[in-house]
C-alpha beads as a LAMMPS data file, in Angstrom:
LAMMPS data file: protein, C-alpha beads

288 atoms
287 bonds

1 atom types
1 bond types

-500.0 500.0 xlo xhi
-500.0 500.0 ylo yhi
-500.0 500.0 zlo zhi

Masses

1 110.0

Atoms # bond

1 1 1 24.334 -24.978 -5.460
2 1 1 24.098 -21.197 -5.141
3 1 1 25.746 -19.488 -2.219
4 1 1 23.349 -17.616 0.092
5 1 1 24.450 -14.273 -1.367
6 1 1 23.967 -15.472 -4.951
7 1 1 20.549 -16.879 -4.100
8 1 1 19.420 -13.668 -2.400
9 1 1 20.697 -11.514 -5.265
10 1 1 18.661 -13.558 -7.749
11 1 1 15.630 -13.472 -5.448
12 1 1 15.839 -9.687 -5.164
13 1 1 15.772 -9.408 -8.972
14 1 1 12.783 -11.752 -9.113
15 1 1 10.885 -9.719 -6.535
16 1 1 11.569 -6.386 -8.238
17 1 1 10.113 -7.810 -11.476
18 1 1 7.092 -9.448 -9.804
19 1 1 3.627 -8.333 -11.043
20 1 1 2.535 -7.457 -7.493
21 1 1 5.384 -4.966 -7.132
22 1 1 4.575 -3.526 -10.572
23 1 1 0.793 -3.733 -10.334
24 1 1 -1.239 -1.679 -12.799
25 1 1 -2.963 0.010 -9.852
26 1 1 0.391 1.285 -8.567
27 1 1 1.215 2.621 -12.015
28 1 1 -2.126 4.425 -12.064
29 1 1 -1.415 5.995 -8.693
30 1 1 1.947 7.175 -10.013
31 1 1 0.616 8.738 -13.204
32 1 1 -3.144 9.404 -12.972
33 1 1 -4.847 12.236 -11.081
34 1 1 -6.545 10.989 -7.910
35 1 1 -8.433 13.012 -5.329
36 1 1 -7.990 12.872 -1.570
37 1 1 -11.293 10.997 -1.392
38 1 1 -9.858 8.312 -3.678
39 1 1 -6.882 8.007 -1.341
40 1 1 -9.259 7.706 1.594
41 1 1 -10.586 4.494 0.040
42 1 1 -7.003 3.343 -0.533
43 1 1 -6.000 4.240 3.043
44 1 1 -8.931 2.511 4.721
45 1 1 -8.065 -0.702 2.880
46 1 1 -4.321 -0.448 3.518
47 1 1 -4.328 0.693 7.162
48 1 1 -5.061 -2.793 8.625
49 1 1 -1.936 -4.182 6.923
50 1 1 0.166 -1.560 8.682
51 1 1 -1.360 -2.442 12.058
52 1 1 -0.806 -6.181 11.564
53 1 1 2.807 -6.113 10.398
54 1 1 4.484 -6.159 13.823
55 1 1 2.532 -9.282 14.792
56 1 1 4.287 -11.190 12.009
57 1 1 7.662 -10.017 13.267
58 1 1 6.841 -10.818 16.897
59 1 1 5.746 -14.354 16.022
60 1 1 8.893 -14.918 13.993
61 1 1 11.039 -13.561 16.812
62 1 1 9.655 -16.277 19.089
63 1 1 10.516 -18.933 16.496
64 1 1 13.985 -17.665 15.562
65 1 1 16.551 -20.502 15.635
66 1 1 19.403 -18.521 17.199
67 1 1 20.384 -15.245 18.800
68 1 1 21.751 -13.788 15.546
69 1 1 18.391 -14.158 13.794
70 1 1 16.634 -12.691 16.834
71 1 1 19.012 -9.720 16.779
72 1 1 18.201 -8.771 13.168
73 1 1 14.458 -9.219 13.696
74 1 1 14.602 -7.132 16.868
75 1 1 16.309 -4.256 15.071
76 1 1 13.461 -4.081 12.560
77 1 1 10.851 -4.264 15.331
78 1 1 12.434 -1.369 17.233
79 1 1 11.978 0.854 14.176
80 1 1 8.388 -0.330 13.710
81 1 1 7.674 0.634 17.323
82 1 1 8.809 4.215 16.704
83 1 1 12.598 4.444 16.714
84 1 1 13.570 6.973 14.047
85 1 1 10.070 8.451 13.858
86 1 1 9.965 10.608 17.017
87 1 1 8.511 7.786 19.084
88 1 1 5.439 7.385 16.854
89 1 1 4.882 3.797 15.843
90 1 1 3.991 3.119 12.236
91 1 1 0.230 2.659 12.737
92 1 1 0.162 6.089 14.429
93 1 1 1.944 7.643 11.440
94 1 1 -0.475 5.967 9.060
95 1 1 -3.492 7.119 11.076
96 1 1 -2.450 10.721 10.348
97 1 1 -2.543 9.903 6.634
98 1 1 -6.021 8.344 6.938
99 1 1 -7.342 11.458 8.671
100 1 1 -5.662 13.791 6.148
101 1 1 -7.559 12.018 3.364
102 1 1 -10.886 12.672 5.073
103 1 1 -11.155 9.322 6.821
104 1 1 -11.601 8.605 10.516
105 1 1 -8.796 6.419 11.825
106 1 1 -10.585 6.104 15.162
107 1 1 -13.380 4.144 13.493
108 1 1 -11.052 1.656 11.819
109 1 1 -10.515 -1.452 13.877
110 1 1 -10.310 -5.234 13.574
111 1 1 -14.107 -5.481 13.511
112 1 1 -14.215 -3.385 10.308
113 1 1 -11.623 -5.123 8.135
114 1 1 -12.209 -4.661 4.396
115 1 1 -12.118 -7.998 2.577
116 1 1 -8.820 -7.359 0.672
117 1 1 -7.024 -6.583 3.948
118 1 1 -8.641 -9.508 5.762
119 1 1 -7.481 -11.997 3.115
120 1 1 -3.948 -10.549 3.059
121 1 1 -3.563 -10.673 6.850
122 1 1 -4.932 -14.204 7.033
123 1 1 -2.437 -15.379 4.414
124 1 1 0.468 -13.932 6.382
125 1 1 -0.760 -15.215 9.717
126 1 1 -0.763 -18.690 8.196
127 1 1 2.771 -18.179 6.895
128 1 1 4.278 -17.078 10.205
129 1 1 2.279 -19.490 12.369
130 1 1 2.069 -22.677 10.308
131 1 1 4.857 -22.343 7.779
132 1 1 8.503 -22.905 8.585
133 1 1 10.535 -20.113 10.135
134 1 1 12.273 -19.557 6.788
135 1 1 8.978 -19.291 4.914
136 1 1 7.848 -16.628 7.369
137 1 1 11.167 -14.814 7.117
138 1 1 10.928 -14.932 3.325
139 1 1 7.489 -13.326 3.536
140 1 1 8.391 -10.430 5.852
141 1 1 11.936 -9.937 4.530
142 1 1 12.048 -10.259 0.741
143 1 1 8.233 -10.290 0.442
144 1 1 7.764 -7.057 2.391
145 1 1 10.927 -5.123 3.114
146 1 1 12.426 -5.587 -0.346
147 1 1 9.161 -4.936 -2.170
148 1 1 7.768 -1.953 -0.255
149 1 1 10.295 0.721 -1.328
150 1 1 9.579 0.101 -4.998
151 1 1 5.802 0.037 -4.457
152 1 1 5.839 3.187 -2.336
153 1 1 8.042 4.926 -4.878
154 1 1 5.056 4.655 -7.251
155 1 1 2.523 5.786 -4.625
156 1 1 4.261 8.917 -3.296
157 1 1 4.032 11.047 -6.494
158 1 1 0.264 10.584 -6.573
159 1 1 -0.075 11.538 -2.906
160 1 1 1.799 14.764 -3.552
161 1 1 -0.301 15.431 -6.660
162 1 1 -3.419 15.147 -4.497
163 1 1 -2.114 18.012 -2.350
164 1 1 -1.011 16.018 0.705
165 1 1 1.891 17.528 2.634
166 1 1 5.148 15.825 3.549
167 1 1 3.974 15.541 7.167
168 1 1 0.750 13.865 6.082
169 1 1 2.544 11.268 3.938
170 1 1 5.397 10.738 6.399
171 1 1 4.591 7.038 6.745
172 1 1 5.377 6.465 3.062
173 1 1 8.492 8.605 2.777
174 1 1 9.872 7.100 6.000
175 1 1 9.537 3.616 4.543
176 1 1 11.385 4.599 1.399
177 1 1 14.363 5.196 3.685
178 1 1 13.882 2.719 6.519
179 1 1 12.996 -0.332 4.478
180 1 1 16.294 -0.208 2.659
181 1 1 17.923 -0.762 6.056
182 1 1 15.303 -3.287 7.138
183 1 1 15.784 -5.288 3.959
184 1 1 19.541 -5.337 4.492
185 1 1 19.196 -6.405 8.146
186 1 1 16.831 -9.253 7.304
187 1 1 19.136 -10.264 4.465
188 1 1 21.861 -10.797 7.069
189 1 1 19.517 -13.129 8.953
190 1 1 18.811 -14.979 5.703
191 1 1 22.493 -15.314 4.805
192 1 1 23.057 -17.217 8.026
193 1 1 20.088 -19.550 7.585
194 1 1 19.656 -20.078 3.811
195 1 1 22.729 -22.174 3.139
196 1 1 21.078 -25.268 1.649
197 1 1 18.849 -25.809 -1.404
198 1 1 15.940 -26.752 0.855
199 1 1 16.370 -23.651 3.004
200 1 1 16.557 -21.455 -0.086
201 1 1 13.412 -23.062 -1.487
202 1 1 11.555 -22.271 1.746
203 1 1 12.636 -18.619 1.702
204 1 1 11.618 -18.223 -1.929
205 1 1 8.292 -19.988 -1.322
206 1 1 7.490 -17.622 1.554
207 1 1 8.425 -14.540 -0.464
208 1 1 6.389 -15.528 -3.511
209 1 1 3.392 -16.576 -1.412
210 1 1 3.484 -13.135 0.197
211 1 1 3.645 -11.405 -3.184
212 1 1 0.784 -13.489 -4.555
213 1 1 -1.295 -12.295 -1.576
214 1 1 -0.131 -8.744 -2.301
215 1 1 -1.261 -9.088 -5.917
216 1 1 -4.744 -10.093 -4.791
217 1 1 -4.740 -7.250 -2.267
218 1 1 -3.934 -4.606 -4.921
219 1 1 -6.632 -6.136 -7.147
220 1 1 -9.132 -5.683 -4.329
221 1 1 -8.084 -2.119 -3.478
222 1 1 -8.189 -1.133 -7.134
223 1 1 -11.733 -2.521 -7.382
224 1 1 -12.752 -0.556 -4.268
225 1 1 -11.374 2.709 -5.667
226 1 1 -13.036 2.107 -9.048
227 1 1 -16.385 1.436 -7.341
228 1 1 -16.032 4.694 -5.429
229 1 1 -15.179 6.644 -8.584
230 1 1 -18.061 5.300 -10.664
231 1 1 -20.240 8.268 -11.754
232 1 1 -23.426 8.572 -9.714
233 1 1 -22.877 5.205 -8.098
234 1 1 -24.459 4.467 -4.737
235 1 1 -21.602 3.743 -2.370
236 1 1 -21.440 1.564 0.713
237 1 1 -20.235 4.573 2.730
238 1 1 -23.213 6.803 1.932
239 1 1 -26.980 6.465 1.472
240 1 1 -27.348 8.684 -1.608
241 1 1 -25.949 8.718 -5.113
242 1 1 -23.346 11.337 -5.939
243 1 1 -24.557 14.693 -7.177
244 1 1 -23.169 16.414 -10.263
245 1 1 -21.420 18.915 -8.008
246 1 1 -19.747 16.061 -6.148
247 1 1 -18.537 14.631 -9.452
248 1 1 -16.978 17.983 -10.340
249 1 1 -15.231 18.072 -6.966
250 1 1 -13.828 14.577 -7.382
251 1 1 -12.520 15.249 -10.867
252 1 1 -11.171 18.758 -10.312
253 1 1 -7.579 17.631 -10.171
254 1 1 -4.375 19.617 -9.598
255 1 1 -3.989 22.788 -11.584
256 1 1 -7.770 23.220 -11.950
257 1 1 -10.204 25.110 -9.729
258 1 1 -13.865 24.375 -9.166
259 1 1 -14.796 27.650 -10.837
260 1 1 -12.931 26.849 -14.028
261 1 1 -14.470 23.371 -14.155
262 1 1 -18.018 24.633 -13.739
263 1 1 -17.512 27.514 -16.167
264 1 1 -16.258 25.155 -18.880
265 1 1 -19.087 22.690 -18.280
266 1 1 -21.747 25.419 -18.442
267 1 1 -20.288 26.714 -21.708
268 1 1 -20.522 23.242 -23.219
269 1 1 -23.991 22.749 -21.810
270 1 1 -25.211 25.939 -23.554
271 1 1 -24.335 24.460 -26.929
272 1 1 -25.571 20.940 -26.186
273 1 1 -29.281 20.221 -26.275
274 1 1 -28.842 17.188 -24.006
275 1 1 -25.926 17.749 -21.628
276 1 1 -24.591 14.581 -20.070
277 1 1 -22.450 13.676 -17.101
278 1 1 -19.823 12.357 -19.507
279 1 1 -19.726 15.778 -21.122
280 1 1 -19.125 17.428 -17.784
281 1 1 -16.312 15.028 -16.925
282 1 1 -14.749 15.624 -20.335
283 1 1 -14.844 19.359 -19.665
284 1 1 -13.081 18.880 -16.357
285 1 1 -10.397 16.645 -17.796
286 1 1 -9.726 19.013 -20.697
287 1 1 -8.416 21.522 -18.166
288 1 1 -5.679 19.279 -16.784

Bonds

1 1 1 2
2 1 2 3
3 1 3 4
4 1 4 5
5 1 5 6
6 1 6 7
7 1 7 8
8 1 8 9
9 1 9 10
10 1 10 11
11 1 11 12
12 1 12 13
13 1 13 14
14 1 14 15
15 1 15 16
16 1 16 17
17 1 17 18
18 1 18 19
19 1 19 20
20 1 20 21
21 1 21 22
22 1 22 23
23 1 23 24
24 1 24 25
25 1 25 26
26 1 26 27
27 1 27 28
28 1 28 29
29 1 29 30
30 1 30 31
31 1 31 32
32 1 32 33
33 1 33 34
34 1 34 35
35 1 35 36
36 1 36 37
37 1 37 38
38 1 38 39
39 1 39 40
40 1 40 41
41 1 41 42
42 1 42 43
43 1 43 44
44 1 44 45
45 1 45 46
46 1 46 47
47 1 47 48
48 1 48 49
49 1 49 50
50 1 50 51
51 1 51 52
52 1 52 53
53 1 53 54
54 1 54 55
55 1 55 56
56 1 56 57
57 1 57 58
58 1 58 59
59 1 59 60
60 1 60 61
61 1 61 62
62 1 62 63
63 1 63 64
64 1 64 65
65 1 65 66
66 1 66 67
67 1 67 68
68 1 68 69
69 1 69 70
70 1 70 71
71 1 71 72
72 1 72 73
73 1 73 74
74 1 74 75
75 1 75 76
76 1 76 77
77 1 77 78
78 1 78 79
79 1 79 80
80 1 80 81
81 1 81 82
82 1 82 83
83 1 83 84
84 1 84 85
85 1 85 86
86 1 86 87
87 1 87 88
88 1 88 89
89 1 89 90
90 1 90 91
91 1 91 92
92 1 92 93
93 1 93 94
94 1 94 95
95 1 95 96
96 1 96 97
97 1 97 98
98 1 98 99
99 1 99 100
100 1 100 101
101 1 101 102
102 1 102 103
103 1 103 104
104 1 104 105
105 1 105 106
106 1 106 107
107 1 107 108
108 1 108 109
109 1 109 110
110 1 110 111
111 1 111 112
112 1 112 113
113 1 113 114
114 1 114 115
115 1 115 116
116 1 116 117
117 1 117 118
118 1 118 119
119 1 119 120
120 1 120 121
121 1 121 122
122 1 122 123
123 1 123 124
124 1 124 125
125 1 125 126
126 1 126 127
127 1 127 128
128 1 128 129
129 1 129 130
130 1 130 131
131 1 131 132
132 1 132 133
133 1 133 134
134 1 134 135
135 1 135 136
136 1 136 137
137 1 137 138
138 1 138 139
139 1 139 140
140 1 140 141
141 1 141 142
142 1 142 143
143 1 143 144
144 1 144 145
145 1 145 146
146 1 146 147
147 1 147 148
148 1 148 149
149 1 149 150
150 1 150 151
151 1 151 152
152 1 152 153
153 1 153 154
154 1 154 155
155 1 155 156
156 1 156 157
157 1 157 158
158 1 158 159
159 1 159 160
160 1 160 161
161 1 161 162
162 1 162 163
163 1 163 164
164 1 164 165
165 1 165 166
166 1 166 167
167 1 167 168
168 1 168 169
169 1 169 170
170 1 170 171
171 1 171 172
172 1 172 173
173 1 173 174
174 1 174 175
175 1 175 176
176 1 176 177
177 1 177 178
178 1 178 179
179 1 179 180
180 1 180 181
181 1 181 182
182 1 182 183
183 1 183 184
184 1 184 185
185 1 185 186
186 1 186 187
187 1 187 188
188 1 188 189
189 1 189 190
190 1 190 191
191 1 191 192
192 1 192 193
193 1 193 194
194 1 194 195
195 1 195 196
196 1 196 197
197 1 197 198
198 1 198 199
199 1 199 200
200 1 200 201
201 1 201 202
202 1 202 203
203 1 203 204
204 1 204 205
205 1 205 206
206 1 206 207
207 1 207 208
208 1 208 209
209 1 209 210
210 1 210 211
211 1 211 212
212 1 212 213
213 1 213 214
214 1 214 215
215 1 215 216
216 1 216 217
217 1 217 218
218 1 218 219
219 1 219 220
220 1 220 221
221 1 221 222
222 1 222 223
223 1 223 224
224 1 224 225
225 1 225 226
226 1 226 227
227 1 227 228
228 1 228 229
229 1 229 230
230 1 230 231
231 1 231 232
232 1 232 233
233 1 233 234
234 1 234 235
235 1 235 236
236 1 236 237
237 1 237 238
238 1 238 239
239 1 239 240
240 1 240 241
241 1 241 242
242 1 242 243
243 1 243 244
244 1 244 245
245 1 245 246
246 1 246 247
247 1 247 248
248 1 248 249
249 1 249 250
250 1 250 251
251 1 251 252
252 1 252 253
253 1 253 254
254 1 254 255
255 1 255 256
256 1 256 257
257 1 257 258
258 1 258 259
259 1 259 260
260 1 260 261
261 1 261 262
262 1 262 263
263 1 263 264
264 1 264 265
265 1 265 266
266 1 266 267
267 1 267 268
268 1 268 269
269 1 269 270
270 1 270 271
271 1 271 272
272 1 272 273
273 1 273 274
274 1 274 275
275 1 275 276
276 1 276 277
277 1 277 278
278 1 278 279
279 1 279 280
280 1 280 281
281 1 281 282
282 1 282 283
283 1 283 284
284 1 284 285
285 1 285 286
286 1 286 287
287 1 287 288
């Protein structure tokens, strides 16, 4: 039988290699140009997860088997409530990011949950309410706190490329630091409770169930961003199709101004008897 430390070391390796933590969408955010409007779609889908996270921790705190487990969970909760972030809880920090991307955080509430977020939250509510305590701890510890730094490490470069300031992306950079501590604190709770094969199986089951839900969530967010980026597509958030000028704005990525994009497109149009939207987009991308 593995010792708790050996088991957790192997589980950490498994999580870091999991497809949800290395999702193609995250790789695209890290390497492909995205506009602030694209990140608005991302943010509006992701924001509900941020708001729901403390409820998982609170429910687990009530079910903790001893004072030691409650201590480690409480330390994470204190940070989530605003310790170490000038008294701003994490949903407040994330709301600033939503607004910076052109969204309206005041309009986002439980009655407007996008389907990817709704499914993810439901899966985790089931884990922390109906699963064992160790399954829930596996979901919020290894499944969240160990996975988030690596996922956010892929997201942050794209946010900066889109022109967002450090203050506007403070939620993400804070978690790159804090979740290393949170993961270590929850690992201490797991060391004390995952001493048998059955206990270890429960922790692993909770972690992998969480990551499977995360995989489906990233699939859904990627689909939402792709739908938004489709040329001249009618979107759910607006009554009219995009105009050509709007397409130029959305594809005028870093290092390229609107004037340069339009000038290049007009030059190509003058030599093309039937200018197309694809031709305009190609002109924009050739400037990156």
